[in-house]
ROSE-4610 file (N, C-alpha, C; in Angstrom, 1 decimal, always signed):
// ROSE-4610
residu = [M/M/M/E/E/E/M/M/M/T/T/T/Q/Q/Q/C/C/C/L/L/L/L/L/L/C/C/C/E/E/E/Q/Q/Q/T/T/T/M/M/M/L/L/L/A/A/A/Q/Q/Q/E/E/E/D/D/D/L/L/L/R/R/R/E/E/E/L/L/L/G/G/G/N/N/N/G/G/G/M/M/M/A/A/A/H/H/H/R/R/R/E/E/E/C/C/C/L/L/L/L/L/L/R/R/R/S/S/S/V/V/V/L/L/L/G/G/G/G/G/G/I/I/I/G/G/G/H/H/H/L/L/L/E/E/E/N/N/N/H/H/H/I/I/I/H/H/H/W/W/W/C/C/C/V/V/V/E/E/E/V/V/V/G/G/G/D/D/D/P/P/P/D/D/D/G/G/G/G/G/G/R/R/R/T/T/T/Y/Y/Y/R/R/R/Q/Q/Q/S/S/S/A/A/A/I/I/I/E/E/E/V/V/V/E/E/E/K/K/K/W/W/W/V/V/V/H/H/H/D/D/D/H/H/H/G/G/G/L/L/L/E/E/E/E/E/E/A/A/A/T/T/T/R/R/R/A/A/A/T/T/T/E/E/E/R/R/R]
num = [1/1/1/2/2/2/3/3/3/4/4/4/5/5/5/6/6/6/7/7/7/8/8/8/9/9/9/10/10/10/11/11/11/12/12/12/13/13/13/14/14/14/15/15/15/16/16/16/17/17/17/18/18/18/19/19/19/20/20/20/21/21/21/22/22/22/23/23/23/24/24/24/25/25/25/26/26/26/27/27/27/28/28/28/29/29/29/30/30/30/31/31/31/32/32/32/33/33/33/34/34/34/35/35/35/36/36/36/37/37/37/38/38/38/39/39/39/40/40/40/41/41/41/42/42/42/43/43/43/44/44/44/45/45/45/46/46/46/47/47/47/48/48/48/49/49/49/50/50/50/51/51/51/52/52/52/53/53/53/54/54/54/55/55/55/56/56/56/57/57/57/58/58/58/59/59/59/60/60/60/61/61/61/62/62/62/63/63/63/64/64/64/65/65/65/66/66/66/67/67/67/68/68/68/69/69/69/70/70/70/71/71/71/72/72/72/73/73/73/74/74/74/75/75/75/76/76/76/77/77/77/78/78/78/79/79/79/80/80/80/81/81/81/82/82/82/83/83/83/84/84/84/85/85/85/86/86/86/87/87/87]
x = [+21.1/+20.6/+20.6/+21.0/+21.1/+19.7/+19.3/+18.0/+18.0/+17.1/+17.0/+15.6/+15.4/+14.2/+13.6/+12.3/+11.5/+11.8/+12.1/+12.4/+11.1/+9.9/+8.7/+8.1/+8.0/+7.3/+8.4/+9.6/+10.7/+10.7/+9.9/+9.8/+10.7/+11.2/+12.1/+11.3/+12.0/+11.5/+11.9/+10.9/+11.2/+11.4/+12.2/+12.5/+11.2/+10.2/+9.0/+8.0/+8.3/+7.5/+7.8/+6.8/+7.0/+7.7/+9.0/+9.8/+10.2/+10.4/+10.7/+11.9/+12.7/+13.7/+13.2/+13.7/+13.3/+14.5/+15.0/+16.2/+17.4/+18.0/+19.1/+18.7/+17.5/+17.1/+15.9/+15.1/+14.0/+12.8/+11.6/+10.4/+9.4/+8.4/+7.3/+6.5/+6.0/+5.2/+3.9/+3.3/+2.1/+2.4/+3.6/+4.0/+4.1/+4.7/+4.8/+3.4/+2.4/+1.1/+0.5/+0.6/+0.1/+0.7/+2.0/+2.7/+2.1/+1.6/+1.0/-0.5/-1.3/-2.7/-3.1/-2.3/-2.6/-3.0/-3.2/-3.5/-4.9/-5.2/-6.5/-7.6/-7.2/-8.2/-8.6/-7.6/-7.9/-8.9/-8.8/-9.7/-11.0/-11.1/-12.3/-13.2/-12.5/-13.3/-12.3/-12.1/-11.1/-11.4/-12.6/-12.9/-12.6/-13.0/-12.8/-11.3/-10.7/-9.3/-8.3/-8.4/-7.4/-7.6/-8.8/-9.1/-9.4/-10.3/-10.6/-9.6/-9.1/-8.2/-6.7/-6.4/-5.1/-4.3/-4.9/-4.3/-4.7/-4.1/-4.5/-4.4/-3.7/-3.6/-4.7/-5.6/-6.8/-6.5/-5.5/-5.1/-4.3/-3.9/-3.1/-1.7/-0.8/+0.6/+0.7/+1.8/+2.0/+1.9/+2.6/+2.5/+1.2/+0.4/-0.9/-1.8/-1.7/-2.5/-2.2/-0.9/-0.5/-1.1/-1.1/-1.8/-3.2/-3.9/-5.3/-5.6/-4.7/-4.9/-4.9/-4.0/-3.9/-5.2/-5.8/-7.0/-8.2/-8.2/-9.2/-9.2/-8.0/-7.9/-8.4/-8.0/-8.5/-10.0/-10.7/-12.1/-12.9/-12.3/-13.0/-12.5/-11.3/-10.7/-9.8/-8.9/-8.0/-8.6/-9.6/-10.3/-11.0/-11.7/-12.4/-11.4/-10.2/-9.2/-8.7/-8.6/-8.2/-9.2/-10.5/-11.6/-11.8/-10.9/-11.1/-11.2/-10.5/-10.5/-11.8/-12.5/-13.7/-14.9/-14.7/-15.8/-15.7]
y = [+15.5/+14.2/+13.7/+12.5/+11.8/+11.5/+11.8/+11.4/+9.9/+9.2/+7.8/+7.5/+6.3/+5.9/+4.8/+4.8/+3.7/+2.4/+1.4/+0.1/-0.5/-0.1/-0.6/+0.2/+1.5/+2.3/+3.0/+3.0/+3.6/+5.1/+5.7/+7.2/+7.7/+9.0/+9.6/+9.8/+9.4/+9.6/+10.9/+11.6/+12.9/+12.7/+13.6/+13.5/+13.5/+14.3/+14.4/+13.2/+12.3/+11.1/+10.1/+9.2/+8.1/+7.0/+6.8/+5.8/+4.7/+3.5/+2.3/+1.6/+0.9/+0.1/-1.2/-1.5/-2.7/-3.4/-4.4/-5.1/-4.1/-3.9/-3.0/-1.6/-1.2/+0.1/+0.6/+1.5/+2.1/+2.1/+2.2/+2.2/+3.1/+3.7/+4.4/+3.4/+3.9/+3.1/+2.6/+3.5/+3.2/+2.1/+2.2/+1.2/-0.2/-0.2/-1.5/-2.1/-1.2/-1.7/-2.2/-1.5/-2.0/-3.3/-3.5/-4.7/-5.9/-5.7/-6.8/-7.0/-5.9/-6.0/-6.1/-5.7/-5.6/-4.2/-3.9/-2.6/-2.2/-0.9/-0.3/-1.0/-1.4/-2.1/-3.5/-4.1/-5.4/-5.2/-4.1/-3.8/-3.3/-2.5/-2.0/-3.0/-3.8/-4.8/-5.9/-6.9/-7.9/-8.6/-9.1/-9.8/-9.0/-7.8/-7.0/-6.7/-6.0/-5.5/-6.7/-7.6/-8.7/-9.8/-10.3/-11.5/-11.1/-10.1/-9.8/-8.9/-7.9/-6.9/-7.2/-7.8/-8.2/-7.0/-6.0/-4.8/-4.5/-5.1/-4.9/-3.4/-2.6/-1.2/-0.3/-1.0/-0.3/+0.9/+0.8/+1.8/+2.9/+2.9/+3.9/+3.4/+4.4/+4.0/+3.3/+2.6/+1.8/+2.8/+3.9/+4.9/+5.4/+5.8/+6.4/+5.3/+4.1/+3.0/+2.8/+2.8/+2.7/+3.7/+5.0/+6.1/+5.8/+5.4/+5.1/+3.8/+2.9/+1.7/+2.1/+3.0/+3.5/+4.2/+5.0/+5.7/+4.7/+3.7/+2.7/+1.9/+1.5/+0.8/+1.7/+2.9/+3.9/+4.0/+4.0/+4.1/+2.8/+1.7/+0.4/-0.6/-0.4/-1.3/-2.4/-2.9/-3.9/-5.3/-5.6/-6.9/-6.9/-5.8/-5.8/-5.9/-5.3/-5.4/-6.9/-7.6/-9.0/-9.9/-9.4/-10.2/-9.9/-9.0/-8.5/-9.6/-10.7/-11.7/-12.6/-12.5/-13.2/-12.7/-11.4/-10.8/-11.1]
z = [+4.4/+4.4/+2.9/+2.8/+1.4/+1.0/-0.2/-0.8/-1.1/-0.6/-0.9/-1.3/-2.0/-2.5/-1.6/-1.5/-0.8/-1.6/-0.9/-1.5/-2.2/-1.8/-2.3/-3.5/-3.3/-4.3/-5.2/-4.8/-5.5/-5.7/-4.9/-4.9/-3.8/-4.0/-3.0/-1.7/-0.6/+0.7/+1.3/+1.9/+2.5/+4.0/+4.6/+6.0/+6.9/+6.5/+7.3/+7.2/+6.3/+6.1/+7.2/+7.5/+8.5/+7.8/+8.0/+7.3/+8.3/+7.7/+8.5/+7.8/+8.6/+8.1/+7.4/+6.3/+5.6/+5.0/+5.6/+5.0/+5.1/+3.9/+3.8/+3.4/+3.6/+3.1/+4.0/+3.4/+4.1/+3.2/+3.8/+3.1/+3.9/+3.1/+3.7/+4.6/+5.7/+6.5/+5.8/+5.0/+4.2/+3.1/+2.6/+1.5/+2.2/+3.4/+4.1/+4.4/+4.8/+5.0/+3.8/+2.7/+1.4/+1.0/+1.3/+0.9/+1.6/+2.8/+3.6/+3.2/+3.1/+2.9/+1.5/+0.5/-0.9/-1.2/-2.5/-2.9/-2.7/-2.9/-2.7/-3.6/-4.8/-5.6/-5.0/-4.4/-3.7/-2.5/-1.8/-0.7/-1.2/-2.3/-2.8/-3.5/-4.3/-5.1/-5.6/-4.8/-5.0/-6.4/-6.6/-7.8/-9.0/-9.1/-10.3/-10.5/-9.5/-9.7/-9.7/-8.8/-8.7/-9.7/-9.7/-10.6/-12.0/-12.3/-13.7/-14.3/-13.7/-14.3/-14.0/-12.9/-12.5/-12.1/-11.4/-10.9/-9.5/-8.5/-7.1/-6.6/-7.4/-7.0/-7.7/-8.4/-8.9/-9.8/-10.6/-11.6/-11.0/-9.7/-9.1/-9.1/-8.8/-8.6/-7.2/-7.0/-5.8/-4.6/-4.7/-3.6/-3.3/-4.4/-4.2/-3.6/-4.1/-3.6/-2.1/-1.7/-0.3/+0.6/+0.1/+0.9/+1.1/+0.0/+0.1/+0.9/+0.9/+1.8/+3.3/+3.6/+5.0/+5.4/+4.5/+4.8/+4.9/+4.0/+4.0/+5.3/+5.8/+7.0/+8.2/+8.1/+9.2/+9.2/+8.0/+7.9/+8.2/+7.8/+7.9/+8.9/+9.3/+10.3/+9.7/+10.5/+10.0/+9.8/+10.7/+10.5/+9.2/+8.8/+7.5/+6.3/+6.5/+5.4/+5.3/+6.3/+6.2/+5.6/+5.6/+4.9/+3.4/+2.9/+1.5/+0.5/+0.6/-0.4/-0.3/+0.8/+0.9/+0.1/-0.4/-1.1/-2.6]
């Protein structure tokens, strides 16, 4: 299998990871979720991370933020994630 990089986080994708087609390439499923909902900093504290600091990933890499977004959605739910900018 040819080693390819995720189009979103640019890290090497492993065969055992949940991968999805994205345009002319592939991406981690978690990275796709992060690209839609925003980074973990956005979900944890939108005003601080997005408005004041300008880092929606809360100091994490894109990939780490994506993994944490997935866990956050699992713990809090998708509806709560869509309300993140209201806080």
